[in-house]
C-alpha positions in Angstrom: -109.4 -218.1 50.7 -112.1 -220.4 53.1 -111.5 -223.3 52.2 -107.6 -223.4 53.2 -106.8 -223.5 56.5 -104.9 -221.5 58.4 -101.8 -223.1 60.3 -99.3 -220.7 60.5 -99.2 -216.9 61.4 -96.2 -214.7 61.0 -97.0 -211.4 63.4 -93.9 -208.0 63.1 -94.2 -206.3 66.3 -93.8 -203.0 66.4 -96.2 -201.2 64.3 -97.9 -204.4 63.9 -98.9 -206.7 67.3 -97.5 -204.1 70.1 -99.4 -200.7 70.7 -98.0 -197.1 70.8 -97.1 -197.9 74.8 -94.7 -201.2 73.2 -97.2 -204.2 74.6 -99.7 -206.1 72.9 -103.0 -205.4 74.0 -104.8 -208.2 76.6 -107.5 -208.8 74.7 -105.1 -209.6 72.0 -103.1 -212.0 74.2 -106.2 -214.2 75.4 -107.2 -214.3 71.6 -103.5 -215.8 70.0 -103.3 -217.8 73.4 -105.8 -219.4 72.4 -105.2 -220.0 68.2 -101.9 -221.4 69.9 -104.8 -224.6 71.4 -106.5 -224.4 68.5 -103.4 -226.0 67.2 -102.3 -222.9 64.9 -98.6 -221.7 65.4 -97.0 -218.8 65.9 -93.9 -217.0 64.6 -93.1 -213.8 65.8 -91.3 -211.5 63.3 -89.1 -208.8 64.1 -86.0 -207.0 63.4 -85.7 -206.3 67.1 -83.0 -208.4 68.3 -83.2 -211.8 70.5 -83.8 -210.4 74.0 -85.9 -207.8 73.4 -88.4 -210.6 71.7 -88.6 -212.7 74.6 -91.2 -211.0 76.9 -93.4 -211.2 74.1 -92.8 -214.7 73.8 -93.8 -215.3 77.6 -96.7 -212.7 77.2 -98.5 -215.3 74.2 -96.8 -218.4 75.5 -94.9 -219.1 72.5 -93.0 -221.4 74.6 -95.9 -224.4 75.2 -97.0 -224.7 71.5 -94.3 -224.3 69.9 -93.7 -221.0 68.7 -90.4 -219.8 66.8 -89.3 -216.0 66.6 -87.6 -214.7 64.0 -85.2 -212.1 65.4 -82.7 -208.9 63.8 -84.6 -209.3 60.1 -83.9 -212.4 60.0 -80.2 -213.3 60.8 -81.5 -215.7 63.5 -84.7 -218.2 64.1 -85.6 -218.9 67.7 -87.7 -222.0 68.4 -89.0 -221.0 72.1 -89.8 -224.9 73.0 -86.4 -226.4 72.2 -84.6 -222.9 73.0 -82.1 -222.7 70.2 -81.5 -220.5 67.4 -80.8 -221.0 64.0 -78.6 -218.4 62.6 -78.2 -217.2 59.0 -75.5 -215.4 57.5 -74.1 -213.0 59.3 -72.4 -209.4 58.1 -68.6 -210.0 57.9 -65.6 -208.1 59.3 -64.8 -206.7 55.3 -68.8 -205.6 55.4 -68.4 -204.1 58.9 -65.6 -201.9 57.1 -67.5 -200.9 54.4 -70.5 -200.2 56.0 -69.3 -197.7 59.3 -66.6 -196.6 57.3 -69.3 -195.3 54.5 -71.6 -194.5 57.1 -68.8 -191.9 58.5 -68.5 -190.3 55.2 -72.3 -189.6 55.4 -72.3 -188.5 59.4 -73.8 -191.4 60.5 -73.3 -192.8 63.6 -73.2 -197.1 63.5 -74.2 -199.4 66.2 -75.0 -202.9 66.0 -76.3 -205.8 68.3 -74.2 -208.1 70.1 -75.2 -210.4 72.8 -78.0 -207.9 75.1 -76.6 -204.8 73.9 -76.4 -202.3 71.2 -73.0 -201.1 70.4 -73.2 -197.8 69.5 -70.4 -196.5 68.0 -70.7 -193.1 70.6 -67.8 -190.5 71.2 -67.2 -187.1 72.9 -71.7 -185.9 73.4 -72.7 -188.7 72.2 -70.8 -191.1 74.6 -71.6 -189.1 77.5 -75.5 -188.9 76.6 -75.9 -192.8 76.8 -73.8 -192.7 80.1 -75.8 -190.0 82.2 -79.3 -192.0 80.8 -77.6 -195.7 82.3 -77.1 -193.9 85.3 -81.1 -192.7 85.7 -82.2 -195.3 84.3 -84.6 -197.1 86.0 -86.5 -199.0 83.6 -90.5 -197.9 84.3 -91.0 -197.8 80.2 -90.1 -199.5 77.2 -88.3 -197.0 75.8 -86.1 -196.6 79.4 -85.8 -200.4 79.0 -84.3 -200.4 75.2 -82.3 -197.4 76.4 -80.8 -199.7 79.3 -79.5 -201.8 77.0 -77.3 -199.1 74.7 -73.7 -199.0 75.0 -71.0 -196.4 73.6 -68.1 -197.8 71.9 -65.2 -196.2 70.2 -64.7 -198.8 68.2 -67.9 -200.8 66.6 -65.7 -203.2 64.7 -63.6 -204.6 67.2 -66.3 -204.3 70.3 -68.4 -207.2 67.4 -65.1 -209.1 66.8 -65.7 -208.3 63.1 -69.2 -209.9 62.5 -73.0 -208.7 63.3 -76.0 -210.1 62.4 -76.9 -206.6 61.1 -75.7 -203.0 60.8 -78.0 -199.8 62.5 -76.8 -196.1 60.7 -78.3 -193.1 62.2 -78.7 -189.9 61.1 -80.6 -186.9 59.2 -83.0 -188.1 56.4 -81.1 -186.0 53.9 -77.8 -188.6 55.5 -79.5 -191.9 55.7 -81.3 -191.1 51.5 -77.6 -190.4 50.5 -76.3 -193.5 52.4 -79.2 -195.8 50.4 -78.1 -194.8 47.2 -74.2 -195.2 47.4 -75.5 -198.3 48.1 -77.9 -198.9 45.5 -75.4 -198.0 43.0 -71.7 -199.6 44.4 -72.7 -202.7 46.4 -76.1 -203.4 44.1 -77.5 -206.7 45.2 -74.5 -207.4 47.6 -77.1 -206.2 50.7 -80.7 -206.1 51.9 -81.5 -202.6 52.9 -84.3 -201.7 55.4 -85.1 -198.1 55.7 -87.1 -198.5 58.7 -87.8 -195.2 59.0 -86.8 -191.5 58.2 -83.2 -192.0 60.9 -82.6 -194.9 60.7 -81.4 -197.7 58.3 -80.4 -201.7 59.1 -79.0 -203.7 56.5 -78.3 -207.4 56.4 -76.6 -209.9 54.4 -78.7 -209.6 50.6 -80.7 -213.4 51.2 -81.2 -212.3 54.7 -84.6 -211.5 55.2 -87.7 -212.1 57.8 -89.4 -214.7 54.4 -86.4 -216.4 54.0 -86.5 -217.4 58.1 -90.0 -218.1 58.1 -89.6 -220.3 54.0 -86.6 -222.2 55.9 -89.2 -223.0 59.3 -92.0 -223.5 57.0 -90.1 -226.0 54.3 -88.9 -227.9 58.3 -92.3 -228.4 59.4 -94.6 -229.2 56.5 -96.6 -226.4 56.1 -97.5 -224.5 52.9 -97.4 -221.0 51.2 -101.2 -220.6 51.6 -101.7 -222.0 54.9 -99.6 -219.1 56.2 -101.0 -215.2 57.1 -98.3 -212.5 57.5 -98.8 -209.3 58.7 -96.4 -206.3 59.0 -96.3 -202.6 59.1 -92.5 -201.5 56.7 -89.9 -202.1 54.8 -88.3 -205.3 57.0 -91.6 -207.0 56.3 -92.4 -206.7 52.1 -89.8 -209.9 51.6 -93.0 -211.6 53.6 -95.4 -209.7 51.0 -93.6 -210.7 48.5 -93.1 -215.0 49.6 -96.3 -215.4 51.0 -100.0 -215.1 49.6 -102.2 -214.0 52.4 -100.0 -210.7 53.4 -102.1 -208.2 55.6 -100.6 -204.5 55.6 -101.6 -202.3 58.6 -104.1 -199.4 58.1 -100.5 -197.4 59.3 -98.2 -198.9 57.4 -95.8 -196.4 54.7 -97.5 -196.4 51.1 -94.7 -198.4 49.5 -95.1 -201.2 51.9 -99.3 -201.5 51.1 -98.5 -202.3 47.5 -97.2 -205.0 48.3 -100.1 -206.3 50.5 -103.6 -208.7 49.6 -105.4 -207.2 52.4 -105.2 -204.5 54.6 -106.8 -204.4 59.0 -106.8 -201.7 61.8 -104.2 -199.8 63.1 -101.8 -201.3 65.7 -103.8 -198.7 68.1 -107.0 -200.5 66.9 -105.9 -204.0 67.5 -105.7 -205.0 63.9 -104.2 -208.2 64.1 -106.8 -209.8 66.4 -109.7 -207.8 64.9 -109.0 -209.4 60.7 -108.4 -212.5 61.9 -111.5 -212.2 63.5 -113.5 -211.4 61.0 -111.9 -213.1 58.6 -113.2 -216.4 58.9 -110.2 -218.3 57.5 -109.3 -221.4 60.5 -111.9 -223.7 58.4 -110.9 -227.5 57.6 
């Protein structure tokens, strides 16, 4: 590894770069800006929607150094300098009908990003809870800021105009497991399933993930696999770990994700990304 010059970093956000308050620590911000000044490219890779990621791109000045953002689990690739997005196949109407109807059978709540909001198929109590939450929200914390972008809708399919970059399903852990088992049996090789927590699963088209988006960028920029380091901590980061040799799992990553990684580093609360990059001595000619 010491004989390879690293040109690009692909870094997950939640549980990886962000601390427990959903901020990039100040020392890490400064360090990442310094790396970019030295010619290292940075790509933020997240399951979050594009509108949620802009503030982190601004924190580390991606627009000054031709940085990129991979959003919605690889559905979109955004050039922070040119302010342009390249998108990959979305879930179409047929996909959404099948997935939402199946989710309802398992008593799961579907929601999906559209523009600057997450639309939640909510009825009765949940709909009222979201409305009340939005009414009293003051956007003081990251959680409140995210809550403000939730919009209840009676029919998710109609709201999304029959397509979405990803679909999220939330509910009891047992229901999530049953849904995944059902899809593994009846829709094998059709979708990418990312169990991001015990109560939520995110679904993209089969060939849509963070890795294919980053590989697309590397091919375009003539960057080799061995010139990239990727960091992550959960299921939607595993494709990155399979596709790139220099993969680093956070200490707080789940057990399965760690098994895919080349190396491990400290937790996100301990600024594991900065710690690894400062101690690994990888940026040599």
